[in-house]
N, C-alpha and C positions, 0 to 999 in steps of 0.2 A: 332765788328771785333776783338777788342783787346783781348776779352776773348776767341773768337773762335780759334785764331791761337795758343793759349797756349794749348788747348785741342788737336788740330790737331798735333802739334809737339810732345806732350806727347804720343799720340797714335802711332805716327810714330816711336818713340824710342823703342816701344815694339817689333817691327819687326826687323829681322836681316838685316844686310847690308853686302856688299862685304868687307868692311874694317875690321869689327870685328864681327864675328858671335858668338864668345865666350860669350859676354855679354848677347846676346839674349838667348843663351843656359842656362846661369845661371838664367835668368828670368823665363825660362820654368821650370827649376828645382825648383825654389821658388814656382811657381804655383802648381806643383805636390806635393810638401811637404805640402802645405796648404790644398790641396784637400784631400790627404790621411789622414792627421790629423783630418780634419773635418768629413770625412766619418767614420773613426774608432770611433770617439766620438759619432756620431749619432747611429752607430750600437750597441755599448756597452750600451748606455742609453736605446735604444729600447729593447735590450735583458733584461735589468733589469726591464723595465716597463712590458714587456710581461711575465717575470717570476713572478713578483708580481701579475699581473692580473690572470694568470693561477692558481697559488697556492691559491690565495684568492677564486677563483671560485670553486676549488676542495674542499677546506676546508668547504665552505658554502654549498656544496652539501650534506655533511654528518653532519654538525653541524648547529644549529639554529643561528638566528641573536642575540638572547639574552636568558637568563635563569633566572628564579626566583625560589629560594628554601628557605626553612625555616632553621633557626638555630636549631641544634640538630639532632635527628634521622631521621625525615621526615616531610613532609608537610601533615597535616590532612585536611580532607574536601576539597580535591583539585578540585572537580567538581564545587563547588560554587566559589572558587577562580578563576578557569579558565573561568567561565561564566562572572564574573565581569571584568576580564582582556579583554575578547573578546568584550566587549561593547565599548572599546576605538576605535575611528575611524582609528587610525594608526596601529592597530593590525590586521593582516591578518588571522592568525591561531594560535591556542594554542594546545599543546600536552603534556601529562604527561610522565614521564620517571622514571625508577629506575635504578641506575647505581652503580656498584660495581666492584672492582678488583676480579679476580678469576683465578684459575689454570685449564686448559683444558687438559684432558688426552685422548689419543686414542692409545690403544695397549701399545707399549713401548715408545711412543713419548709423550711429554708434552710441553706446552707453556703457558705463562701468557697472559692475555687479559683483556680488559675492557668489561664486559658483561652488556648490557643495555636492560632493559625491556621496551617495547613500545607497544602501540596499533597501529596495522598496518594502520587502516583507518585514525587515527589521525596523524601518523608520516609522511605519504605521503604529508600532507599539509604544513609541516614545513621544511622538507628536501627532497632531490631528491634520497634517497636511493632506492626507488622502480624502478627508471630508471637505476640503476647501476647493476641490477641483471645479472650475467653471467650464472647462472643455477638455476633452481627451481623458487619459487615464494615467495615474501615477505608476501603475504596474507595467506600463510600456517602457519603463527605463530598464531595458535588458542589457546584459553584458554584451559588448560588441556591436550593439545596435546604434550607438552614438546618438541617442535621443536626449532631448533636453526639455525640462518643464520650466516655464517662465511665469513670473508674477504678471497679473493682468496689466498693471501700469507699465511694467518693463516691456511687455509685448506691444502695448500701444506706442511706447516711445520708439521702438524699433520698427513699428509698422508691419508686424508679422502676425500670422495666424497658424492654426494647425496645418502641418505638412510643409510649412516654409522652412528655409534653411537659414541658420545663423552661424557666423564664424566666431569661435571662442579663441581669443588671443591671450596667451599667458605671459607673465613677466619673464619666463625662461627664454633662453636663446639657443638656437641650433646653428652649429658651424657647418657651412656648406662650401664647396669649391669657389662659389662666387661671393662669399662673405658670410657675415653673421646675420641670421634672420630670426625674427621672433617665432616662438613655437606656437602653432595654432592648429585648429581642427574644425572641420565642418560638422555641425550637429543639426538634426532634424527636430523641429518643434513637435513633440508628441503630447503635450499637455499645457494648460494654462490654469493657474490657481488664483483664487480671489480670497485673500485673508481679511478683507475689509479694513485693512490698516495700511496706509499709504507707504510707510517706511519699508514694510516687507514686500508689498506688491511691486514696488518700484526698484528694489535693489537685490532681490533674491532669485536665484536660478538653481535647478537641481539636475544632476546627471547621475548615471550609474557609477557605483564605487570603483569597479574595475576600469571603466572608461576614464575616470578621474585619475586613477593610479597611472595609466598610460600617458595621459595628457600632462600630468605634473611630475612624471618620472619618480613615483613613490615606491615602485616595486611592490613588495608585500606589506609595506607599512601603511598606516593610516594616521591622520592628524590626531585623532583621539576617539573617545567613546562618549556617547550621549547616554544619560541615565534618566529613567523615570522612577520616581520614588513614591512610596505609599503615602507619605505626608510631605508635600512640597515645602511646607514651612520649616521642616527639619533639615532641608538641603544643606545649609552651611555646616552643620555638625556632622551629618552622615557622610558627606563627600570627603571631609577631612579624615574621618575614621577609616573610610575605605582606602584612601591613599596611604595611610599609615599601615594598614593591614597588608598592603601590597609591598611594603618594604621601603616606602618613601621614594623620592626622586621623580615625583609626578607634579605636573601643574594642574591645579584644581580650580574650578570656577562653578558658580551656580547663578540662578536667575536673580537672586537678591543682590549679588555683587555686579553682575553684568549690567543691570539697569538700576544700580543703587542711586545714582544722581537723579534719575528721573523720579523714582518713588520718593526720594528725600525731598525733592522740590515740591511734590504734591503735598506732602505732610507739612512742609514749611508754609506753603500757600494756604493750606487749610487752617493752620494755627493763626496766621496773619489775618485771614478773613474773619475768623471767629472774634479776635480782639477788636478789629475795626468795626464790625457790625455790632459788637457788644456795646460800643460807645453809643451807637444809635439807640439801642435798647435802654442804655443808662440815661440818655437825655429824656426819653419818654417816661422812664420810671421816676426820675427826679422832677418831672412835671407835676407829679403828685404833690410835691411840696407846695407849689403855688396854688394848686387846687384846694388843699386842706387849709392853707393860710386864709384863703378867701372864705372857706366854709366857717372857720373859727371866727372871723370877723363878722360874718353874717349871722352867726348863732350866738353872739355874746349874751343876748338877753336870755336865751334858752339855757346857756351854761350857768348864768347867775341864778336863775330859778332852780335849776337842778342842785346847785351848791346850797341854796337856801333851804331846800327841803331835805337836805342830808346827804347828797351825793358827795363822795370823797374825791380828792384830786386824782387818785388812782382810777376811779370809775370814769371820770371825764377823759383821762388818758386812754382808757380802753375803748371808749366810744369812738374817738377819732382814729385810733389805730385800727379799729374794726372797719371803718369806712375806707381808709387807705389800703388796708390789706385786701378788702373786697375788690377794690378797683384793680389792684395788681393781680389778684387771682383770676378775675373774670377776663382781664386783658391777656394774661398768660395762657389761660385755657383756650380762648378764642384764637390766639396766635398759633398754638400747637395744632388745633384742629385745621385751621386754614393752611398752615405750612405743610402738614402731612398730606392733606388733600391735593394741594398743588404738586407736591413732590411725586406722589403716586401717579398722577396724570400728566406729568410734565412733558413727556415725549409726545403725547397726543396733542397737547396744547401748542407745543413748538411746531409740530407738523402743520397744524391748522393755521397758525400764524404765518408760517412760510408760504403756504398755499394762498393765503389771503393777500399778503404783501408782494408775493412773487420774488422773494429773495431767499438765499440759503445762508443761514447764520454761521454754520461751522464748515470750514474748508478742511478736508482731510489732509491736505498738504501741510497745513499749519498745526492743526489740533490732533493729528493722528487718527481721529475718528470723525465720522460725519453726523452722528446722532448725539443727543444730549441726554444720557442716561442719568437716572437719579435713584439712589438707594438710601432708604430711611433706616438709620441705625438708632435703635431706641436708647442706647447709652448716651448718644449725642443729644437726643430729644430731652432725656432726663436732665442732663447737665445744663442745657439751655433753660429748661423750665425752672430748675432750682436756683440757678444764678439770677434769673429775672425776678423770681418771687422774692429772693433775698434782697435785691436792690430796691424793690418796691416796699418791702417791709421796713428797710432802713430809712426810706424816704418819709415814712409816716412819723418817725420819732420826734423830729423837731416841732412840727405843727401841733402834734398831740401834747407835747410837753408845754408849749405855749398856751394851749387851751387849759391844761391842768393848773397853770399858774394864774389864770384869770381870777381877779378879785370881784365878788358879787356886787359889792357896794359901788365900785368904780364903774362897772358895766351898767348897772341900773340907773346911775346918776345921769347918763346921757340918753336914756330911753324914756 
């Protein structure tokens, strides 16, 4: 019974009474502040998680999990190397590629791009480029056909469509009787892909591997091999093991290294946003201190009567800690519910707001993607909830301690 009355009185103090509704109003404001802070923190971290997942997925749609290439001009005897790599149980597929920077010309328009030579039937096994075609077919990249597949933004920049011609100018030079000329070749646009990621759509072009070998004078060599692995998160370890098993002397790369700065900046931003927004939650949580101080002042007579009839200082401490903890728990629970609800429906809300205001919030040229995805990760929600509840619980200690030290005689003397 002794523990039960403490919780009952603490719960009763949460409700308003005819004598002083202002204290209960302040308690409500404290709950709302905590709820809003928790909800904002969950939404922001969910957006960061969704952004990272979406960009990683789009990057891996057009890039492989790992690459192995030789030091120097190219990788000779790549068929044998690819066969040996393919025997590893964790390697799903292997595809050769030739990659060089080039200048693309179409009429009076020009643009730089990374022109990659691939084998269509091999490339579809390591990337999802064939599923991103907006026009034409990736399989039309046939040897000797000198066809080219462009990103949709690159095609728009050059002002070309299916069937048009573009000139690919390489950094190589050709010596002729009239002087040194750049090495170039006419290609026919046989496909246009849309990866929904501006960086790729604007800067990538694909041609057949044999055509690339002729254009770049590679002979039977290739730049390297693209790998698709059973577990992409094991790429750093597996690609190193594969290079060592081949005898060393290879340059290795994987998706975590190629885009390391980008993903590291996302994690850094996520950590910074968590700490900054946690300060907002902390301000709301410590607002419980002022709320409970006012409650203690308002309930001095009640405290004196309770002490007179036998309540211990520990019991008084528990009463006010119960009230403060309840404020923190209700605010945290409401914030979690609100934050998860907004995060799950964020894309719909953003699209509706864009349609209402007639503006577009995310420019793909700046933010890589045009949507605002959100992914709720429950470990983040749990971390936010526990941290907030801990701050709220700590905020109750000082006011509850002040209440426990209240002397009955001094309090009743003024009432």
